[in-house]
C-alpha positions, 0 to 999 in steps of 0.5 A: 489482488492489486499491486501497489507500486511507487508512483512515477518519480519526478524526472530528475529524481532516481530514487526515494526513501519510504519514510513510513507506512500509515497502515499495517497488513490487515488494515481496512483502507478507503480509496485514496487513503494514504498508505505510505509517505515517500521522500525525495531530495525535493518532495514528499509523496503519498502513496494512495490506496488504489481502491477500497479494501484491505492491505494484504502484504507489505513488501518494502519496509520503512527506511528503504530506498525505492525506485519508480514502479517498484512493488511496495505492497499487495492490496485486495479490493472489496467487491461492489456491495461487499463490506470491507469487514467481511473481506477482513474477517475472511482473510483473518480465518485464512491466515489462522489456517496457514 
Protein backbone atom coordinates (compact mmCIF):
# COMPACT_ATOMS: atom_id res chain seq x y z
CA UNK A 1 0.00 0.00 0.00
CA UNK A 2 1.15 3.52 -0.79
CA UNK A 3 0.13 6.64 1.09
CA UNK A 4 -0.99 9.50 -1.15
CA UNK A 5 -0.13 12.78 0.58
CA UNK A 6 -0.59 16.47 -0.02
CA UNK A 7 2.39 17.65 -2.08
CA UNK A 8 4.66 20.35 -0.72
CA UNK A 9 2.75 23.61 -0.89
CA UNK A 10 4.39 26.89 -1.94
CA UNK A 11 6.44 28.41 0.90
CA UNK A 12 4.05 31.26 1.71
CA UNK A 13 0.95 29.03 1.60
CA UNK A 14 0.04 27.33 4.91
CA UNK A 15 -2.83 25.18 3.62
CA UNK A 16 -5.05 24.28 0.67
CA UNK A 17 -8.60 23.13 0.05
CA UNK A 18 -9.23 19.71 -1.43
CA UNK A 19 -11.61 20.82 -4.18
CA UNK A 20 -12.64 17.46 -5.62
CA UNK A 21 -11.69 13.85 -6.20
CA UNK A 22 -11.50 12.61 -9.79
CA UNK A 23 -11.43 8.97 -8.67
CA UNK A 24 -13.35 6.91 -6.13
CA UNK A 25 -12.24 3.95 -3.99
CA UNK A 26 -11.88 0.87 -6.16
CA UNK A 27 -11.16 2.86 -9.32
CA UNK A 28 -8.32 1.69 -11.53
CA UNK A 29 -5.78 4.44 -12.12
CA UNK A 30 -2.78 4.87 -14.42
CA UNK A 31 0.52 6.34 -13.18
CA UNK A 32 0.43 10.18 -13.03
CA UNK A 33 -3.35 10.28 -13.63
CA UNK A 34 -4.90 13.12 -11.61
CA UNK A 35 -6.56 11.81 -8.44
CA UNK A 36 -7.64 15.12 -6.90
CA UNK A 37 -7.38 18.91 -7.13
CA UNK A 38 -6.07 21.13 -4.34
CA UNK A 39 -6.68 24.87 -4.41
CA UNK A 40 -4.71 27.57 -2.61
CA UNK A 41 -5.17 31.31 -2.77
CA UNK A 42 -2.56 31.34 -5.56
CA UNK A 43 -2.78 28.12 -7.56
CA UNK A 44 -4.64 24.87 -8.24
CA UNK A 45 -2.47 21.77 -7.76
CA UNK A 46 -3.11 18.27 -9.07
CA UNK A 47 -2.43 15.19 -6.96
CA UNK A 48 -1.12 12.50 -9.36
CA UNK A 49 -1.34 8.74 -8.90
CA UNK A 50 2.06 7.50 -7.73
CA UNK A 51 1.87 4.26 -9.74
CA UNK A 52 -0.52 2.25 -11.87
CA UNK A 53 -3.00 0.56 -9.55
CA UNK A 54 -6.19 0.94 -7.55
CA UNK A 55 -7.33 3.74 -5.25
CA UNK A 56 -8.17 1.88 -2.03
CA UNK A 57 -9.36 4.47 0.47
CA UNK A 58 -10.01 8.21 0.61
CA UNK A 59 -9.07 9.72 3.97
CA UNK A 60 -10.01 13.37 3.33
CA UNK A 61 -13.30 14.49 1.82
CA UNK A 62 -13.73 17.23 -0.79
CA UNK A 63 -14.08 20.66 0.79
CA UNK A 64 -11.61 19.91 3.59
CA UNK A 65 -8.61 22.08 4.42
CA UNK A 66 -5.29 20.21 4.15
CA UNK A 67 -1.62 20.92 4.84
CA UNK A 68 1.66 19.78 3.24
CA UNK A 69 2.35 16.10 3.83
CA UNK A 70 -1.14 15.28 5.13
CA UNK A 71 -2.43 11.80 4.24
CA UNK A 72 -5.15 12.01 1.57
CA UNK A 73 -5.66 8.42 0.44
CA UNK A 74 -4.36 4.87 0.32
CA UNK A 75 -3.30 3.49 -3.04
CA UNK A 76 -2.32 -0.03 -4.07
CA UNK A 77 0.05 -0.41 -6.98
CA UNK A 78 -0.15 -3.42 -9.26
CA UNK A 79 2.79 -5.77 -9.59
CA UNK A 80 4.74 -5.63 -12.82
CA UNK A 81 2.88 -7.72 -15.36
CA UNK A 82 -0.19 -8.08 -13.13
CA UNK A 83 -3.35 -6.80 -14.81
CA UNK A 84 -5.01 -4.00 -12.86
CA UNK A 85 -8.37 -5.75 -13.32
CA UNK A 86 -7.07 -8.73 -11.33
CA UNK A 87 -6.15 -6.47 -8.39
CA UNK A 88 -9.55 -4.78 -8.55
CA UNK A 89 -11.38 -8.13 -8.65
CA UNK A 90 -9.38 -9.45 -5.68
CA UNK A 91 -10.09 -6.36 -3.61
CA UNK A 92 -13.79 -6.49 -4.48
CA UNK A 93 -13.95 -10.10 -3.31
CA UNK A 94 -12.16 -9.19 -0.06
CA UNK A 95 -14.56 -6.29 0.54
CA UNK A 96 -17.55 -8.61 0.16
CA UNK A 97 -16.08 -11.01 2.76
CA UNK A 98 -15.57 -8.21 5.29
